[in-house]
C-alpha positions in Angstrom: -63.0 173.3 1.4 -64.2 176.4 -0.4 -60.7 177.2 -1.5 -60.3 173.6 -2.8 -63.6 173.9 -4.7 -62.5 177.3 -6.1 -59.2 175.9 -7.2 -60.9 173.0 -8.9 -63.3 175.2 -10.7 -60.5 177.5 -11.8 -58.5 174.5 -13.1 -61.5 173.2 -15.0 -62.2 176.7 -16.5 -58.5 176.9 -17.6 -58.8 173.4 -19.2 -62.0 174.5 -21.0 -60.3 177.6 -22.4 -57.3 175.6 -23.6 -59.7 173.2 -25.4 -61.5 176.0 -27.0 -58.1 177.4 -28.2 -57.3 174.0 -29.6 -60.6 173.9 -31.5 -59.7 177.1 -33.4 -56.4 175.5 -34.5 -58.1 172.3 -35.5 -60.9 174.0 -37.4 -58.2 175.8 -39.5 -56.5 172.5 -40.2 -59.8 170.9 -41.1 -60.6 173.6 -43.6 -57.1 173.2 -45.1 -57.3 169.4 -45.3 -60.8 169.4 -46.9 -59.5 171.9 -49.6 -57.1 169.2 -50.8 -60.0 166.9 -51.7 -59.9 166.2 -55.4 -63.3 166.1 -57.3 -64.3 162.6 -58.5 -67.1 160.9 -60.4 -70.3 161.0 -58.3 -71.0 157.4 -59.3 -68.3 156.3 -56.9 -70.2 157.6 -53.9 -73.2 155.4 -54.2 -75.6 153.4 -56.5 -77.5 155.1 -59.2 -81.0 156.5 -58.6 -82.3 153.6 -60.7 -81.8 151.2 -57.8 -84.2 153.3 -55.6 -86.6 153.7 -58.5 -86.8 149.9 -59.0 -87.3 149.4 -55.3 -90.2 151.9 -55.3 -91.8 150.3 -58.4 -91.5 146.9 -56.9 -93.1 148.1 -53.6 -95.9 149.8 -55.5 -96.5 146.6 -57.5 -96.7 144.6 -54.4 -99.2 147.1 -52.9 -101.4 146.9 -56.0 -101.3 143.1 -56.0 -101.7 142.5 -52.3 -102.9 145.6 -50.6 -103.9 143.7 -47.5 -100.3 142.7 -46.9 -99.2 146.3 -47.1 -101.9 147.5 -44.8 -101.0 144.8 -42.4 -97.4 146.1 -42.3 -98.5 149.6 -41.8 -101.0 148.8 -39.0 -98.4 146.6 -37.3 -95.8 149.4 -37.5 -98.0 152.2 -36.3 -99.4 150.0 -33.6 -96.0 149.2 -32.2 -94.9 152.8 -32.6 -97.9 153.9 -30.5 -97.2 151.2 -28.0 -93.6 152.5 -27.6 -94.8 156.0 -27.1 -97.3 154.9 -24.4 -94.8 152.8 -22.6 -92.4 155.7 -22.5 -95.0 158.0 -21.1 -95.9 155.5 -18.4 -92.2 155.0 -17.5 -91.8 158.8 -17.2 -94.8 159.1 -14.9 -93.8 156.2 -12.7 -90.0 156.7 -12.8 -89.5 153.2 -14.1 -87.7 151.5 -17.0 -89.5 151.5 -20.4 -91.1 148.2 -21.2 -89.4 147.2 -24.5 -91.6 146.7 -27.6 -88.8 145.1 -29.6 -86.4 142.6 -28.0 -83.0 142.8 -29.7 -79.5 141.9 -28.6 -77.3 144.6 -30.2 -73.9 145.5 -28.9 -74.4 149.1 -30.2 -76.8 149.5 -27.3 -74.8 148.0 -24.6 -74.7 151.1 -22.4 -77.4 150.7 -19.6 -78.7 154.2 -20.3 -80.4 152.7 -23.4 -82.7 150.8 -21.1 -82.8 152.9 -18.0 -83.3 156.4 -19.4 -86.8 156.7 -20.9 -85.7 159.2 -23.6 -82.9 157.0 -24.8 -85.0 153.8 -24.4 -87.7 155.4 -26.6 -85.1 156.4 -29.2 -83.6 152.9 -29.3 -87.0 151.1 -29.6 -88.2 153.5 -32.3 -85.0 153.0 -34.3 -85.4 149.2 -34.1 -89.0 149.5 -35.2 -88.1 151.7 -38.1 -85.3 149.3 -39.1 -87.5 146.3 -39.0 -90.3 148.1 -41.0 -87.8 149.0 -43.7 -86.4 145.5 -44.0 -89.9 143.9 -44.0 -91.0 146.2 -46.8 -87.9 145.2 -48.9 -88.4 141.5 -48.1 -92.0 141.7 -49.4 -91.1 143.2 -52.8 -92.4 141.4 -55.8 -91.7 141.6 -59.5 -88.0 142.6 -59.1 -85.0 141.0 -60.7 -83.0 138.9 -58.2 -79.8 140.9 -58.6 -81.7 144.1 -58.1 -83.3 142.6 -55.0 -79.9 141.9 -53.6 -78.7 145.4 -54.2 -81.9 146.9 -52.6 -81.6 144.7 -49.6 -77.9 145.5 -49.2 -78.2 149.3 -49.5 -81.3 149.4 -47.3 -79.3 147.6 -44.6 -76.4 150.1 -45.1 -78.8 153.1 -44.8 -80.5 151.6 -41.7 -77.1 151.0 -40.1 -75.9 154.5 -40.9 -79.0 156.1 -39.2 -78.5 154.3 -35.9 -78.7 156.8 -33.0 -75.3 155.7 -31.8 -73.7 157.3 -34.9 -74.7 160.8 -33.8 -73.1 162.7 -31.0 -76.3 164.0 -29.5 -77.8 160.5 -29.2 -74.7 158.6 -28.1 -74.7 158.2 -24.3 -71.1 156.9 -24.3 -69.8 160.0 -26.1 -71.9 162.4 -23.9 -70.8 160.7 -20.7 -67.1 160.9 -21.7 -67.4 164.5 -22.9 -68.8 165.5 -19.5 -66.2 163.5 -17.5 -63.3 165.0 -19.5 -64.6 168.6 -19.7 -64.8 168.3 -23.4 -61.3 166.9 -23.8 -62.6 163.7 -25.5 -64.4 165.8 -28.2 -61.4 167.9 -28.9 -59.2 164.8 -29.2 -61.9 163.3 -31.4 -61.7 166.3 -33.7 -57.9 166.0 -33.7 -58.3 162.3 -34.8 -60.8 163.4 -37.5 -58.5 166.1 -38.9 -55.5 163.7 -38.9 -57.5 161.1 -40.9 -58.6 163.7 -43.5 -55.1 165.0 -43.8 -53.7 161.5 -44.3 -56.3 160.8 -47.0 -55.7 164.1 -48.9 -59.1 165.5 -48.1 -61.1 162.3 -48.1 -62.6 160.8 -44.9 -61.1 157.4 -44.3 -61.3 156.2 -40.7 -57.9 154.9 -39.3 -58.5 151.4 -38.0 -55.0 151.0 -36.5 -52.3 153.1 -34.9 -50.1 154.2 -37.9 -47.1 154.5 -35.6 -47.3 151.1 -34.0 -45.5 149.1 -36.6 -42.4 149.5 -38.7 -41.9 147.3 -41.8 -38.9 145.0 -41.4 -38.8 145.4 -37.6 -42.0 144.3 -35.8 -44.0 143.5 -38.9 -42.9 141.9 -42.3 -39.8 140.9 -40.4 -39.1 137.3 -41.6 -35.4 137.3 -42.8 -34.8 137.2 -46.5 -33.9 139.3 -49.5 -34.9 140.7 -52.8 -33.4 138.5 -55.5 -35.1 139.9 -58.6 -36.9 143.2 -59.6 -38.7 144.5 -62.6 -41.3 147.3 -63.1 -44.1 145.2 -61.7 -42.7 143.3 -58.7 -39.8 142.5 -56.4 -39.1 138.8 -55.9 -38.4 138.0 -52.2 -36.6 134.8 -51.2 -36.7 133.9 -47.5 -33.8 132.6 -45.4 -34.3 128.9 -44.8 -35.5 128.0 -41.3 -34.3 124.4 -41.4 -31.2 122.5 -42.5 -33.0 120.7 -45.2 -35.8 121.8 -47.5 -38.2 120.2 -50.0 -36.7 120.0 -53.5 -39.6 121.8 -55.2 -39.8 125.5 -54.3 -42.9 127.4 -53.4 -43.8 130.7 -55.0 -46.6 132.9 -53.4 -48.5 135.5 -55.3 -50.4 137.8 -52.9 -53.1 140.2 -54.1 -52.0 143.5 -55.4 -55.0 145.4 -53.9 -53.0 145.5 -50.6 -49.4 144.8 -49.7 -47.9 141.3 -49.5 -47.1 141.3 -45.8 -50.6 140.2 -44.9 -48.8 136.9 -45.1 -46.0 138.1 -42.9 -47.5 139.9 -39.9 -46.0 139.7 -36.5 -43.8 136.6 -36.2 -46.6 134.7 -34.2 -49.1 135.4 -37.1 -46.8 135.1 -40.1 -47.8 132.4 -42.5 -44.5 133.0 -44.4 -42.4 132.3 -41.4 -44.5 129.3 -40.5 -44.2 127.7 -44.0 -40.4 128.5 -44.1 -40.0 126.7 -40.8 -41.8 123.6 -42.2 -38.9 123.1 -44.6 -39.8 124.9 -47.8 -37.8 127.2 -50.1 -40.2 130.1 -50.1 -40.4 133.0 -52.7 -43.0 135.8 -52.5 -43.9 138.5 -55.0 -44.1 142.0 -53.7 -46.1 144.0 -56.2 -45.4 147.6 -57.2 -47.8 150.3 -56.1 -48.6 151.8 -59.5 -48.8 155.5 -60.4 -50.5 157.0 -63.5 -47.6 156.0 -65.7 -48.9 152.4 -65.4 -52.3 153.4 -66.9 -52.1 151.1 -69.9 -50.6 148.1 -68.1 -53.0 145.2 -68.8 -53.9 141.9 -67.2 -51.7 140.2 -69.9 -48.8 142.4 -68.7 -49.4 141.2 -65.1 -49.4 137.6 -66.4 -46.4 138.0 -68.6 -44.2 140.3 -66.6 -45.5 139.2 -63.2 -46.6 135.6 -63.0 -44.7 134.0 -65.8 -41.5 136.0 -65.1 -41.6 135.3 -61.4 -42.1 131.6 -62.1 -39.1 131.6 -64.6 -36.8 133.4 -62.1 -37.6 131.0 -59.3 -36.8 128.1 -61.6 -33.5 129.7 -62.6 -32.5 130.4 -59.0 -33.3 126.9 -57.7 -32.4 125.0 -60.9 -35.7 123.1 -60.6 -37.8 122.4 -63.7 -41.1 122.7 -61.7 -42.4 124.9 -58.9 -45.4 125.0 -56.6 -47.6 128.1 -56.5 -50.0 130.0 -54.3 -52.5 132.7 -55.3 -54.4 134.8 -52.8 -57.7 136.5 -53.8 -57.3 138.4 -57.0 -53.9 136.9 -57.5 -55.6 133.5 -57.2 -57.9 134.5 -60.0 -55.0 135.5 -62.1 -53.0 132.4 -61.2 -56.0 130.4 -62.6 -55.7 132.4 -65.8 -52.0 131.7 -66.0 -52.4 128.0 -65.3 -55.1 127.7 -68.0 -52.7 129.4 -70.4 -49.8 127.1 -69.5 -52.0 124.1 -70.0 -52.9 125.2 -73.5 -49.3 125.9 -74.2 -48.3 122.4 -73.0 -46.1 124.0 -70.3 -45.7 121.7 -67.3 -43.5 124.0 -65.2 -46.1 124.3 -62.4 -46.4 121.2 -60.3 -49.2 122.1 -58.0 -51.3 125.2 -57.0 -53.0 126.5 -53.9 -55.8 129.1 -54.0 -56.6 131.3 -51.0 -60.1 132.8 -50.9 -60.2 132.9 -54.7 -63.2 133.7 -57.0 -63.0 132.3 -60.5 -66.8 131.9 -61.2 -68.5 135.2 -60.7 -72.0 134.0 -61.6 -73.0 134.7 -57.9 -70.1 136.6 -56.3 -71.9 137.2 -53.0 -72.1 140.5 -51.2 -69.4 142.1 -53.2 -71.6 141.7 -56.3 -73.6 144.8 -55.3 -70.6 146.9 -56.3 -70.1 145.2 -59.7 -73.1 146.6 -61.5 -72.7 149.1 -64.3 -73.5 152.2 -62.2 -70.4 151.6 -60.1 -68.2 150.1 -62.8 -69.0 152.9 -65.3 -68.0 155.4 -62.7 -64.8 153.6 -62.0 -64.0 153.5 -65.7 -64.6 157.3 -66.1 -62.6 158.2 -63.1 -59.7 155.7 -63.8 -59.4 157.0 -67.3 -58.8 160.5 -65.9 -56.5 159.4 -63.1 -54.7 156.5 -64.9 -55.3 154.4 -61.8 -58.1 152.9 -59.7 -57.3 154.7 -56.5 -56.7 152.7 -53.3 -59.1 155.2 -51.5 -62.1 154.0 -53.5 -61.3 150.4 -53.1 -60.7 150.7 -49.4 -64.0 152.5 -49.0 -65.9 149.8 -51.0 -64.5 146.9 -49.0 -65.2 148.7 -45.7 -68.9 149.1 -46.7 -69.1 145.3 -46.9 -68.9 145.5 -43.1 -69.8 149.1 -42.3 -70.6 148.7 -38.6 -67.2 147.0 -37.9 -65.0 148.9 -40.3 -66.6 152.4 -40.5 -69.2 153.4 -37.9 -67.8 151.8 -34.7 -64.2 152.9 -35.4 -65.5 156.4 -36.2 -67.4 156.5 -32.9 -64.4 155.5 -30.9 -62.0 157.8 -32.7 -64.1 160.9 -33.3 -66.7 160.9 -30.5 -64.8 159.2 -27.7 -61.4 160.6 -28.7 -59.7 157.2 -28.4 -56.5 156.3 -30.3 -56.9 153.4 -32.8 -55.5 150.1 -31.6 -52.1 148.7 -32.4 -53.5 145.8 -34.4 -51.3 144.3 -37.2 -54.1 143.1 -39.4 -55.9 146.5 -39.3 -52.6 148.3 -39.9 -52.1 146.2 -43.1 -55.7 146.8 -44.1 -55.0 150.6 -44.2 -51.9 150.1 -46.3 -53.6 149.8 -49.7 -52.3 150.1 -53.3 -53.6 151.5 -56.5 -54.5 149.5 -59.6 -53.6 150.4 -63.2 -56.6 151.7 -65.1 -56.5 149.2 -67.9 -55.9 146.1 -65.8 -58.6 147.1 -63.3 -61.2 147.5 -66.0 -60.3 144.2 -67.7 -60.7 142.5 -64.4 -64.0 144.2 -63.6 -65.5 143.9 -67.1 -64.1 140.7 -68.4 -63.9 138.5 -65.2 -66.4 140.0 -62.7 -69.2 141.2 -65.0 -68.8 138.9 -68.0 -67.7 135.9 -65.9 -65.2 135.2 -68.8 -63.1 132.5 -67.1 -66.0 130.3 -66.2 -67.7 130.9 -69.6 -64.5 130.3 -71.5 -64.5 133.7 -73.2 -61.7 135.5 -71.4 -58.6 135.8 -73.5 -55.0 135.5 -72.3 -52.6 136.7 -75.0 -55.4 136.6 -77.5 -56.6 133.1 -76.9 -59.7 132.2 -74.8 -59.2 130.1 -71.7 -61.6 128.2 -69.4 -61.6 126.9 -65.9 -61.4 123.3 -67.2 -57.9 124.2 -68.4 -56.7 124.3 -64.8 -55.3 120.8 -64.7 -52.6 120.8 -62.0 -53.1 119.2 -58.5 -54.7 122.0 -56.4 -55.8 122.9 -52.9 -58.3 125.6 -52.3 -59.0 127.3 -49.0 -62.2 129.4 -48.6 -63.5 131.2 -45.6 -66.9 130.7 -44.0 -67.9 134.3 -43.4 -65.9 135.9 -46.2 -67.6 139.1 -47.5 -65.2 139.6 -50.4 -64.9 136.0 -51.9 -68.0 134.2 -50.8 -67.1 130.6 -50.0 -69.8 129.0 -52.1 -68.8 131.0 -55.1 -65.2 130.0 -54.5 -66.3 126.3 -54.3 -68.2 126.6 -57.5 -65.2 127.8 -59.4 -62.9 125.1 -58.0 -65.5 122.4 -58.9 -65.3 123.5 -62.5 -61.5 123.2 -62.7 -60.2 120.3 -64.7 -57.7 118.9 -62.3 -58.3 115.3 -61.2 -56.6 116.0 -57.9 -58.6 118.7 -56.0 -58.7 119.4 -52.3 -61.1 121.9 -50.7 -60.8 123.3 -47.2 -63.3 125.7 -45.5 -61.9 127.8 -42.7 -64.0 129.5 -40.1 -63.9 133.3 -40.0 -63.5 135.8 -42.9 -61.3 136.9 -45.8 -58.2 137.7 -43.7 -58.7 136.2 -40.3 -59.7 132.9 -41.8 -56.4 132.7 -43.7 -54.1 134.3 -41.1 -55.0 131.7 -38.5 -51.8 130.3 -37.0 -51.9 126.9 -35.2 -50.5 128.5 -32.0 -53.7 130.5 -31.5 -56.1 127.6 -31.6 -58.8 130.1 -32.6 -60.7 129.0 -35.7 -61.4 125.5 -36.9 -61.9 124.2 -40.5 -63.9 121.8 -42.6 -62.3 119.2 -44.8 -64.2 116.7 -46.9 -64.5 115.0 -50.3 -63.3 116.5 -53.6 -65.2 119.6 -54.5 -68.1 118.4 -56.7 -71.8 119.1 -56.9 -73.3 121.8 -54.6 -71.3 123.5 -51.9 -74.0 122.8 -49.3 -73.9 119.1 -50.1 -70.1 119.2 -49.8 -70.4 120.9 -46.4 -72.9 118.2 -45.2 -70.3 115.5 -46.1 -67.3 117.4 -44.7 -65.9 116.9 -41.2 -65.1 119.7 -38.8 -61.6 119.9 -37.3 -60.7 122.2 -34.5 -57.7 124.5 -35.0 -55.9 126.0 -38.0 -55.9 124.5 -41.5 -52.2 125.4 -41.9 -50.9 121.9 -40.8 -53.3 120.2 -43.1 -52.2 122.3 -46.0 -48.5 121.9 -45.0 -48.9 118.1 -45.2 -50.7 118.4 -48.6 -47.9 120.6 -49.9 -45.1 118.4 -48.5 -46.5 115.4 -50.4 -46.2 117.4 -53.6 -42.8 119.0 -53.0 -40.3 116.2 -53.5 -37.6 114.8 -51.3 -35.5 116.8 -48.8 -32.2 118.4 -49.9 -29.8 120.8 -48.2 -31.2 124.2 -47.6 -30.6 126.7 -50.4 -28.8 130.1 -50.0 -30.5 133.3 -51.1 -30.3 133.9 -54.8 -27.3 132.9 -56.9 -24.4 134.5 -58.8 -26.9 135.9 -61.4 -29.4 136.9 -58.7 -27.6 138.8 -55.9 -29.5 140.1 -53.0 -30.6 143.6 -54.1 -32.1 144.6 -50.7 -33.1 142.9 -47.4 -36.7 141.8 -47.0 -39.3 143.2 -47.1 -37.8 145.1 -50.0 -38.4 148.6 -51.4 -41.6 148.3 -53.3 -43.6 147.6 -50.2 -42.7 151.0 -48.7 -42.7 153.1 -51.9 -45.3 155.9 -52.2 -46.3 156.4 -55.8 -46.4 159.8 -57.4 -49.9 161.3 -57.7 
């Protein structure tokens, strides 16, 4: 037995020494990776100090106007803090569990140690008390602009979440337990994961949400058969091999957002909206946008409409010989599709038969949570940095969108990867989420200033090719799908934009879940339901009261809507034509290209 114990101790010592040796190598790699970080405008790292100044002024004003309320808050906070301290002392003396002062169901504190160990129980309870005190103080602010209030509430919540004890190694029992059980191996692997992420992001810290090696484009993701039938400097046009012997006469052209890659619509075959709609008997074309480098700095929104939207529409009509097409716009591409349709209406062009909008904002008067990043402090910083770089970097956009759901997209993945040493999961949606693209400087600023900040499309002031357009100019039959818990395109804001469109034929569908999962919701999963109701008019909440809930995916409902507006069935079409040979198999070349820095 003594020999076995000695052998075990020697093996553990050898493992510890090997881990220490790995740490030296990793530290050298970490220093080298961090040295590659490029300096950037500090405004991109957080809101201006003015936000905190306004919060302090509002709190002080409230204290002056209603001191009793402030004293009540303070007495309540210190009373519960003292109660937590006393409960912890009693638990230590009696060897019992701490009696909780604050009851809260929070998956961050799922480990039993948070309740059974007095020290950790005290820490958890005090954090929850502090969080509640901060949020109550913000809620009681008076004399503050509503937009400033939203920003203060949001950034307070972000700071509170950031300071959770689970986000620190010394106060995370899961990480400490695993470090002990693995003789430090989990911490070494966590450092390995951290260094790899910093290396992949050129010195920035961007948590990997999915295994980078789990998917290969064209093989187990973005694998629906098809080919590139047209290419210009802004996009490749993909046409998909028909899945049925006959197809509807009017073809379908899909414009995905250019903030990420198009294959969000073509995940694994079981999740692919493109494959599903092809198999319903439609001729499907999809735009795959270029990932721009600094040479695209002066490319404008007009260029995206002219060389992107209008050109793609014209090429689809040429290939199919049809005078009209149906269109889909997703997120920012839906916003730009609305601009394009308004322009076509004013030009008396009837080449678009019907349009579908996925999670699209066209009225930015109340953009929801994303609005906290649309104030001048952030946009001014974006403008300064983009004018230097020629692009709005995908790194800054990815970080911004992640902070809309920081616990799910930053802190929890970081804990698993860096503290627990776990490999990120092989999850197709998260793999796509990490595959971002840049935006040209000029186009990004036109979008942020003219559409987001000035709300130019809803106000009728935004100009396409020098002429102002308005939401009422969108006259084609349309179907809009919004998502109930969307943090990027809030469903009520999406509804308000659609309600102002001039089409007499409007359908609105509200899917459960968020910006991506609510759209990529195949019928086979039976996961999220949807609401369908009357035409989108009046207030979104009144519409929801009148709508009916339907279990399951909205895809079949949309497929039936689209079929009614896609003409009779004809023999399935081949890919391209004599003037449009297949240039490359799907998913094409632009989707995998890495732009020059």
